[in-house]
C-alpha positions in Angstrom: 161.8 97.3 -168.3 163.5 94.6 -170.4 163.0 94.3 -174.1 160.9 91.1 -173.6 158.6 92.7 -171.1 158.1 95.7 -173.4 157.1 93.3 -176.2 154.6 91.5 -173.9 153.2 94.8 -172.7 152.8 96.0 -176.2 151.2 92.7 -177.3 148.7 92.9 -174.4 147.8 96.5 -175.1 147.2 95.6 -178.7 145.0 92.7 -177.7 143.0 94.9 -175.3 142.8 97.6 -178.0 141.3 95.3 -180.6 138.9 94.0 -177.9 137.9 97.6 -177.1 137.4 98.5 -180.7 135.2 95.5 -181.3 133.2 95.9 -178.1 132.8 99.7 -178.6 131.7 99.3 -182.1 129.3 96.5 -181.1 127.8 98.7 -178.4 127.3 101.6 -180.8 125.5 99.4 -183.3 123.4 97.8 -180.5 122.2 101.3 -179.4 121.0 102.2 -182.9 119.8 98.6 -183.9 116.1 99.3 -183.1 116.0 101.6 -186.1 117.3 98.9 -188.5 114.8 96.2 -189.6 116.2 92.6 -189.4 114.5 92.1 -192.7 116.9 94.6 -194.2 120.1 93.7 -192.2 119.6 91.0 -189.6 123.1 90.9 -187.9 122.3 94.2 -186.0 119.5 92.4 -184.1 122.0 90.0 -182.6 124.0 93.0 -181.2 120.8 94.5 -179.8 120.1 91.3 -178.1 123.6 91.3 -176.6 123.4 94.9 -175.4 123.7 94.2 -171.6 126.8 92.1 -172.2 128.4 94.7 -174.5 127.7 97.4 -171.9 129.3 95.3 -169.2 132.3 94.5 -171.3 132.9 98.2 -172.1 132.6 99.0 -168.4 135.3 96.5 -167.5 137.6 97.9 -170.1 136.9 101.5 -168.8 138.2 100.4 -165.4 141.2 98.7 -167.0 142.2 101.8 -169.1 141.7 104.0 -166.1 143.9 101.8 -164.0 146.6 101.8 -166.7 146.1 105.6 -167.1 145.8 105.0 -170.9 144.4 107.5 -173.3 141.9 104.9 -174.4 140.0 105.7 -171.2 138.5 108.8 -172.9 137.4 106.9 -175.9 135.8 104.2 -173.8 134.1 106.8 -171.6 132.5 108.4 -174.6 131.3 105.0 -175.9 129.8 104.2 -172.5 128.0 107.5 -172.2 126.4 106.9 -175.6 125.8 103.3 -174.8 124.0 104.1 -171.5 121.3 106.0 -173.4 119.5 102.7 -173.7 120.1 101.4 -170.2 116.7 102.9 -169.0 115.0 100.3 -171.2 116.4 97.6 -169.0 117.0 99.1 -165.6 115.2 101.7 -163.6 116.2 103.4 -160.4 112.6 104.5 -159.5 111.3 104.0 -156.0 107.9 105.5 -156.3 105.1 105.2 -153.8 101.9 104.9 -155.9 98.9 107.0 -154.8 96.5 104.4 -153.5 93.6 106.7 -154.1 94.5 107.1 -157.8 95.1 103.4 -158.0 91.6 102.6 -156.9 90.2 105.0 -159.5 92.4 103.9 -162.4 92.3 101.2 -165.0 94.0 98.0 -163.8 95.8 96.3 -166.6 97.3 92.8 -166.6 99.2 91.0 -169.3 100.3 87.5 -168.8 101.6 84.6 -170.9 100.0 81.8 -169.0 101.7 79.0 -170.9 98.5 77.0 -171.5 97.8 77.1 -167.7 100.5 74.5 -167.3 98.5 71.9 -169.3 101.5 69.8 -170.0 102.8 70.1 -166.4 106.0 71.9 -167.3 106.4 73.1 -163.7 106.0 69.5 -162.3 103.6 70.9 -159.7 99.9 69.8 -159.8 98.8 73.0 -158.0 100.2 75.4 -160.6 96.9 75.8 -162.5 95.0 76.5 -159.3 97.6 79.0 -158.2 97.3 80.8 -161.5 93.5 81.0 -161.1 93.9 82.4 -157.6 96.3 85.0 -158.8 93.9 86.2 -161.5 91.1 86.3 -159.0 93.2 88.3 -156.5 94.2 90.9 -159.1 90.7 91.7 -160.3 92.1 93.6 -163.2 89.8 95.7 -165.5 91.7 94.6 -168.6 93.3 91.2 -168.8 95.4 90.1 -171.8 96.4 86.4 -171.8 98.8 84.9 -174.3 99.2 81.2 -174.9 95.6 80.9 -173.7 94.1 77.4 -173.3 90.7 76.1 -172.6 88.9 72.8 -172.8 85.2 72.1 -173.5 85.3 69.5 -170.6 86.4 69.9 -167.0 89.5 67.8 -167.6 91.8 70.8 -167.2 90.3 74.3 -167.4 87.2 75.7 -169.1 86.7 79.2 -170.4 83.8 79.6 -168.0 86.2 78.8 -165.1 88.5 81.7 -166.2 85.6 84.1 -166.6 84.4 83.2 -163.1 87.7 84.0 -161.4 88.2 87.2 -163.4 85.0 88.6 -161.8 84.2 92.1 -163.2 86.1 91.5 -166.4 83.1 89.7 -167.9 83.4 90.9 -171.5 85.7 88.9 -173.7 87.5 88.6 -177.0 89.0 85.2 -177.7 90.7 84.0 -180.9 92.0 80.5 -181.3 94.9 79.5 -183.4 94.4 75.8 -183.0 91.7 73.3 -182.0 92.2 69.7 -181.2 88.8 68.1 -181.9 89.6 64.8 -180.2 90.2 66.3 -176.8 88.1 69.4 -177.4 91.0 71.7 -176.7 91.4 75.3 -177.7 94.7 77.2 -178.1 95.0 80.9 -178.7 94.9 84.4 -177.1 92.3 86.2 -175.0 91.4 89.7 -173.9 88.9 90.2 -171.0 87.5 93.6 -170.0 85.2 95.1 -167.4 84.3 97.7 -170.0 81.7 96.9 -172.7 83.2 95.6 -176.0 81.9 97.2 -179.1 84.2 95.8 -181.7 86.5 92.8 -182.2 89.1 92.2 -184.8 92.5 90.7 -185.7 95.6 92.0 -187.4 96.3 89.4 -190.0 99.8 87.8 -190.2 100.5 86.0 -193.5 102.4 83.2 -191.7 101.2 83.3 -188.1 101.3 79.7 -186.8 100.6 80.2 -183.1 101.4 83.9 -183.2 98.6 86.4 -183.3 97.5 89.9 -182.7 93.9 90.8 -181.8 92.3 94.2 -181.1 89.3 94.9 -179.0 87.4 98.2 -178.9 85.9 99.1 -175.5 84.2 102.1 -174.1 85.8 103.6 -171.0 84.2 106.6 -169.4 82.6 107.6 -172.7 85.9 107.2 -174.7 86.5 104.4 -177.2 89.8 102.7 -176.4 91.4 100.0 -178.6 93.2 97.2 -176.8 95.8 95.4 -178.8 96.8 92.0 -177.4 99.7 90.2 -179.2 102.0 87.3 -179.1 104.8 87.8 -181.5 107.1 85.2 -183.1 108.6 82.8 -180.6 112.2 81.5 -180.7 111.0 77.9 -180.5 114.0 76.8 -178.5 114.0 73.1 -177.6 115.5 71.3 -174.6 118.8 70.8 -176.5 119.0 74.6 -177.2 118.6 75.5 -173.5 121.0 72.8 -172.5 123.7 74.4 -174.8 123.0 77.9 -173.5 123.3 76.7 -169.9 126.3 74.5 -170.6 128.1 75.9 -173.6 131.3 74.0 -173.1 129.9 70.5 -172.6 130.3 69.2 -176.2 133.2 68.8 -178.5 134.2 71.6 -181.0 132.1 70.1 -183.8 129.0 69.8 -181.7 129.4 73.3 -180.3 129.6 74.7 -183.8 126.5 72.8 -184.8 124.6 73.9 -181.8 125.7 77.6 -182.3 124.5 77.5 -185.9 121.2 76.0 -185.0 120.5 78.6 -182.4 121.7 81.5 -184.6 119.4 80.3 -187.4 116.4 80.2 -185.0 117.2 83.7 -183.8 117.6 85.1 -187.3 114.3 83.6 -188.4 112.5 85.0 -185.3 114.0 88.4 -185.7 112.8 88.7 -189.2 109.3 87.4 -188.6 108.8 89.7 -185.6 110.0 92.6 -187.6 107.4 91.9 -190.3 104.7 91.4 -187.7 105.6 94.6 -185.9 105.4 96.5 -189.3 101.9 95.1 -189.8 100.8 96.0 -186.3 102.2 99.5 -186.6 100.4 100.1 -189.9 97.2 99.0 -188.3 97.7 101.2 -185.3 98.4 104.2 -187.5 95.0 103.8 -189.0 93.3 103.6 -185.6 91.5 106.8 -184.5 91.1 105.8 -180.9 93.2 105.9 -177.7 95.3 102.7 -177.5 96.4 100.2 -174.9 99.0 97.6 -176.1 99.7 94.4 -174.2 101.6 91.3 -175.0 104.5 89.0 -175.3 106.8 90.6 -177.9 109.4 87.9 -177.4 112.0 90.6 -178.0 114.2 93.0 -176.0 113.3 96.6 -175.3 115.9 97.8 -177.8 114.7 95.6 -180.6 113.2 96.7 -183.9 109.9 95.1 -182.9 109.6 97.0 -179.6 110.8 100.3 -181.1 108.3 100.0 -184.0 105.3 99.3 -181.9 106.2 101.5 -178.9 107.0 104.6 -181.0 104.9 107.5 -179.6 103.5 105.5 -176.8 104.1 105.5 -173.0 106.0 102.6 -171.3 105.1 102.7 -167.6 108.3 100.8 -166.8 110.2 104.1 -167.3 108.1 105.9 -164.7 107.4 103.2 -162.1 109.7 100.3 -162.9 112.3 99.3 -160.3 115.5 97.4 -160.8 116.3 95.1 -163.6 113.1 94.5 -165.7 112.9 90.8 -166.2 109.6 89.2 -167.4 110.9 85.8 -168.6 111.4 83.2 -165.8 114.2 81.2 -167.5 117.9 82.0 -167.9 117.5 83.5 -171.3 116.4 86.1 -172.2 117.0 87.8 -168.9 115.2 91.0 -169.6 111.8 92.4 -170.5 109.9 90.7 -173.3 106.4 91.3 -172.0 105.0 94.9 -172.2 102.2 97.2 -171.4 102.2 100.4 -173.5 99.5 103.0 -174.0 98.6 106.4 -175.6 100.3 109.3 -173.8 96.8 110.7 -172.9 96.6 108.0 -170.2 98.4 108.9 -166.9 100.5 106.1 -165.4 99.9 105.5 -161.7 101.8 102.3 -161.0 103.7 99.5 -162.7 104.8 96.1 -161.4 106.4 92.9 -162.6 105.0 90.0 -160.6 107.1 87.4 -158.9 104.7 84.5 -159.4 106.8 81.6 -160.8 103.9 79.7 -162.4 104.5 80.1 -166.1 107.7 80.7 -168.0 106.7 84.4 -167.9 106.0 86.7 -165.0 102.8 88.7 -165.1 103.0 92.5 -165.7 100.5 94.9 -164.1 99.9 98.5 -164.6 97.4 101.1 -163.4 96.6 104.2 -165.6 94.1 107.0 -165.3 92.0 107.7 -168.5 92.0 111.2 -169.8 88.6 112.0 -168.3 89.8 111.2 -164.8 93.3 112.6 -165.2 91.9 116.1 -165.9 90.1 116.1 -162.5 93.1 115.0 -160.4 
């Protein structure tokens, strides 16, 4: 090997080595980021958001070091082994066959961000609202949690009575509105429907909630009081220009690209911090609850985020037992992972879990069936 080739080889190894150190360190921080509140140190939340990319980058480098028979292969392998500890939050290899008998006995839970039932015609399809209603009618869930709920006092779009009619057996309701447009008699908010009697309704107060909200509904299921939390945590509030930049990052000049990057980073930081505070408030409220719990909602955050970790701690996520493939609940390009969840007290026994394929909102519906403790003991 000539002197020049040795220099080039040494330079390339140094370049890959620096890349490896940065990607390896980034992956390690991402793995532990759920334990660090963005209110204390927000940059870690960005690395948690980029976990899939960091994992993929380290995998590519592992192959590279292996091909080169470089000692960095061992370092990268150790990093990947630790990094893969969070992979189950995003991807599952399950191929379960749910027991249809148990499914018929269990509690059918549905959470769905319905995006105002397409009131503003985002899908550009007039039949979207009707298809949503048919989906809800077909599911006949026992507990239905709807975020970005919308109803109108007139029949111009959709009335609350229309929703109640298609839900069928879920005739008890708890609805909280975050906004009311008097001129058009429009209501915007969140709604929980239940086939079980409601004995208490309440709200977890957020100091600066805007359109984000968390409500709780106490119901009686087979003699046990169960508290249902339905939440919609802080949104990113990305606009058309933000999504255009994410889909076409190289379209503008350097100055515009920098400006767009700063704008998006600022929105992400603000959302991370607000969700962290909201999650802390919900966790404190949950810790005071003496009942079994079912948690549903649009967290607007990844499954290795501080918000998810704080709320889900000590609870069961049915995706781990019955999920299949890459869990993606957001329809758009970003974020391409789970941001909608169904969690519950470990006393409930999971029977099935499914992420719907209905492309009617900007979120997919999430469905789960669980057995309450009273029935689980007899099966």
